[in-house]
N, C-alpha and C positions, 0 to 999 in steps of 0.2 A: 408906760407902754402896756397895753392889755394884750393878753393872749387871744389869738383868733380861735373862735369856736368852729371846729370842723365836725359836723354831725357824722355819726357812725351809720353804717348800713342798717343796723338794727333799729337805731333811733328813727331813721327815715321811714322804715317799714311800719313802725308803730304810729308815726305821725300821719302817714298816708295809707291806711289799710286797703282802700280800693285799688290803689296802684300796686300795692304789695300782692294782692290776689291775682292781678293780671300778670305780674312778673313771675309769680309762682306757676301759674298756668303755662306760660310760655317756656319757662325753664324745664318743668317736669315733662311736658309733652315733647319737647325737643330732645330731651335725654332718652325718653322711651322710643321715639321715632328713630333715633340714631342706632338703636339695637336691631333694626330691621326685623321686627316681629309684629304680628298682627295685634292690634289693640284698638279699643274704642275709648275716647275721652268724652266725658259729658259733665255738665254742671248741674248740680241739684242743690237747691237752697243756697246758692252762692259758693258751694264747695266743689272742687274738681274731683271727679271720680274716674279712675283709670281701670278698665276691664281688659284682662289679657286671657284669651282662650289658651288652655294648656292641654297637651296630650298626656294621658290617654283620653279623658273626657271630663276635665276639670276647668274651673274658672278661677282666676285670681283677681280679686277686686282690691284696689289700692285707694286709700283715702288719707287725707291729712290727719295727723293727731290733733285733737282738740286741746287747746291751751285754755284751761278754765280761768286762770288768773288774767289772761289778756282777752278772754272771750273771743278767740279767733281760731280759724281752721286753716292755718298756713303750713305748707310743707317745710319751708326753709326756716331753720332755727339757728340760734347762735349759742354755742356753749359758753359758759361764763368766762370772763377774761382771765387770762393766766399770765404770769410773768415769764418772759423769755429773755435770756441773756444774749445780747447781740455780739457781733464780732469785736466791737470796741468796748466791751464790758458795760455798755449801757443797758438798762433794763427797759424793755418795751412791753406794753400791755397789748395782748392780741386776743381776739375772740375767733373761734373757728366756726365756719358756716357748715351746718349739717342739714341733711334732709331727714325729717321724721315722718314716718308713715305707718299706718295700720294696714295689715294685709289680711284679707279674708279669703280662704281657699275652700271651695266646695265642689263636690262631685255632681256634675250636671245630670248624670244618668239616674240619680235617685229621685228626680222629680220633686214632689212636695215633701219628701222625707229628707230634706237637706239638713246635714249636720256640719255646718261650717266650722273651720278651725281659724282662730285669730292669732296673729303675731304682730308685735310692734317693734320697729327697728329705727335706729338713728344711724345713718351711714353717710358717706361722702357723696354718693350719687345714686341714681335710680337703678343702675345695673347691680350695684351691691345690695340694694333693698330687695330686688326681685330674686337674685341668687340666694340671699339669706332665707327668703321665704320658701324657695324650693328645697333648700337643704334642710330646713327645720321640718317641713312637711314630710320629707323622706325619712328623717330620723324617727319621727313619731309613727308614721303609717307604713313605711317600707315601700312607698309608691314614688317612683321617680317621675317628676313632672318635667315637661319640656314645652317651652313656648313655641307656638307655630310661627315659622318664618314667613315673611311676606314673599309672595311669588315673584320670580324674576330678579331678585336681588341676591347677589353673591356676597359672601363675607370677604373682607379684604384679605388678600393673600391666597384665596382659593382659585382654582383653575377650572 
């Protein structure tokens, strides 16, 4: 009797890169949309770019981290497999899905004298990526960034 091969999500993403790019685009844009903030999503040379206007007068541009070994620009990555001890003492191999992104923050009021700052993060979701970018920018520059909320949408729990 031979063992049945069950492909991992990572294997399928590597096997079908165009499908993986579409899945990335859908996942990332839906996560940002769920934050109820203004943003623009566009594709440039096959890569998804998210632009989020920030108060006071900044822009946060988010792109996928380029994986030079796989020659791809995908947001979703998998951390290496690790061993996890299950309830029945059996050892399971698991890999953790993470979102890897590069953030560029620049002051739009500077015009052609843009001095962007770059950060790279791997987090569980886009909210954590955006928050980490805002915190890092504040720690370096002392400027508190705030994404602009979409009009007419209230946060859950507010009255």
